[in-house]
N, C-alpha and C positions, 0 to 999 in steps of 0.2 A: 504494500500500500504506500501511498505517496502523500506527503504534506506539501501543499502549495503555499509559497511565501510571496507576498505582494507588498512592496513598499509604496506608501501613498503620501501625498501632500496635496490637498485640494484636487482630488483625482476623480471627482464625480462624473466628469464627461466621458471617461473611458472605462471606469471600473466595472460597471454592470456587464458590459460586453466581455470583459476579461473573465469575470467570475462565471458567466453563463457558459463560456467555452470549456471551463474546467468542471463545472457542476454536472455536465452531461455525461461525464465518465465515472465508471465505478472504480477506477484506479485511484482517484483522489478522495481520500477520506477526511481530510482536514484542510481548512482554509485559514491561513494566518495573515491578517492585514496588519502590517507594521506601520503605524501612522506617525507622521512627524509634526502633527499639530494642525490638522485640517479644520477649516471653519466653513466648509460648504456641506454638501449632502453625502460626502464620502462615507462617513461612519454609519449613516442610516442605510446606505446601499449595502455595506459590508454586513450589517446586522441582518438584513433581509435574506441573505444567503447563509446565515448561520455561521459566519466567519468569527474566529477568535480575534479580538482587537488588542493590539499592543500599542500603548501610547508612550511616546518618548520624544527626544529631541530630533529635529530634522537632520538629514544627512543620509544618503542612500546606503553607503557602506555600513553605517551604524544601524540603520533600520533592517537591512538584510541580515546582519549578524545577530541582531536581537530575535528576528523571526526564526532563524535556524536554531538558536538556543532553546526556543520554546517548542520546537517541533517534536512530535512523538513517533512519527513513522520512520521506517528504515530508508526511505527514498525521499528526495527533496526536489521540487521544481521551484526555481526562482524565476519570476516573470514580472515585468513592469506593468503598471496599472493601465497604461494606454496601449496595451498589446493583448491580442487574443490568439488562441491556437485554432488553426484551420481544421475543419472536419476531417476525421480519419487519423488524427494524430495518435489515438490510443493504440491502434493496431501496431504501428511502428514502434511505439514505446514498449509494448508488450514483447515484441521481438527483441528489442535491445535488452530488456531485463532478462530475457531467456538466454541469449548467447553473446551479448556484448557488442553485436554489430561491428565486428572487427573490420577495418578497412581492407580493401583488396590487397592480396599478397603479404598481409601481415599475419603473424601468429595470433590465434584466437586468445583473447585475454578475458578473464572473468569480468562481467559487467560491474562488479563492485569496485574494480580498480580502474574504471573508465568513467567518462562523463559524456554528455551529448548536448548539442545546441540545435536549434531548428533553422531552416532556411528562411531568410528574411524577405518579406514583402511589405509594401506600404499600402495604406488605404487610399491610394491615389494611382489611377491607371494612366497618368500622363507619361510621355516619353522620358522626361528627366527622372521621374521616380523609378521607372523600369530600368533605366541605365544605371542609376545609383545602386539599385538592388543587385544588378549584375556585377558591379564593381565590388560590392560587399562580399558576394559569393567568391569572387576571385581572390580577395584578401584572405578569406577563410581557407581556401585551397593552398595558397602560397605561404601564408604566415601562421595559419592555425589560430587566428585571433578574431573570433566572432564578436560582434557588438553585444553589449548588455541587453539590447533590445531583442536579441535572438533567444533569450531565455537560457536556462541551464538546468539539466537533469543530472543529478549526482547522488550517489548513496551517502547517507549521513556519516557512515564510517569513513569513507574516502574524504569527504568534505572536512571532517574533524582532523583526520590525519594530516591534511594539507594546511591546517590552521585557519580555515574558513576565510570569510571576507574580513578585510581590515576596516576599521572604523575611520576611514579617511573620506574627505569630501568629494573626491573624484578618482577615477581610474581603479576603483576597487574591483571592477569586472576584469580589467586587463591583468591586474596582479594575480587574481585567482586562476585565470585561464593559463597564464604563464607557468604557474605551479603545476597545473594539471599536465601540461605538455602536449605538444601537437600529436604525438603518437597515441596518446590516451584520450583524445577528444574526437568524437564522431559527429559529423554534420548530418543531421537527419534530413530526409527528403521532403517530409511534410513541412508546411510553412507556419510561421507566426506572422500575423499581420499587425503592423505597428502604425501609430499615428504619424502622418507626414507633416503635421502642423508646423513644427519648428523649421522644416525645410521650406514649406510654402512661405513662412514668415521671413526667414533669413536668406532664402535663396538656395537653389539646388547646386550652386557652385560655391558660394561663400561659406555655407554651413559645412559641407564636407572638407573644405580647405581648412576651416577652423578646427574641425575634429582632427585632421591630419597633423596640424601644428601642435595640438594638445598631446597627441600620441608621441610625436617627436620629442617634445619637452619632457614627457615622462621618461622616455628611454635615455635621455641625456642627464637625468637626475634632478629635474626641477621639482619643487615641492608640490604636492597635490593641492595645497591651498592657493599657490600662485597659478597653477593650471586652471583651477576652478574660476578664477577671476577672468581669465581669457575665454573660457568655455561659455560663460554667461548663463 
């Protein structure tokens, strides 16, 4: 069984869709909404799905870590509140839990020592959105670095062995994925659909360039706090 962990902060616009995609599956037995101080309808929506609500200071790394500590199930799904899983995801996850979904030409590894992320799509069928999704897929294949928007499926034991999410203001997803390692990370064929709002607002060129700059600064050792100011 799986615990689903969702960090929120004034997330009413997308949370219902996120929870609906998870609640249709018998695999997910627990919903944990780790809230950072919402003052919209976020908590009411979470309660309507029977989610367990954790209240704390905002900061996605901190909220994800708190949710993982509170989880009871042996498997964890981390997913952003503006993201939902496309129909059919349960079948592929069940196969992953069964055999680890080892990449082609690699020795089969126990799924408890692997993790998985989903293929990224945007809730925007424009050409720039589709091009960006293709570039993200290429980044995953070449670098093994999925976006946090792509979700993460991981056993609680493996997660804890790796030290879990750091309570940092940004790049907590990149840090954990690097600990997992490219060879132990599977990109699932089914999709997560995430909001394209920030790309529509900031531009399909400027926003990815800003993201790339933030990633570069992280790799050269800039502090997460400084990177957060640039990320906006």
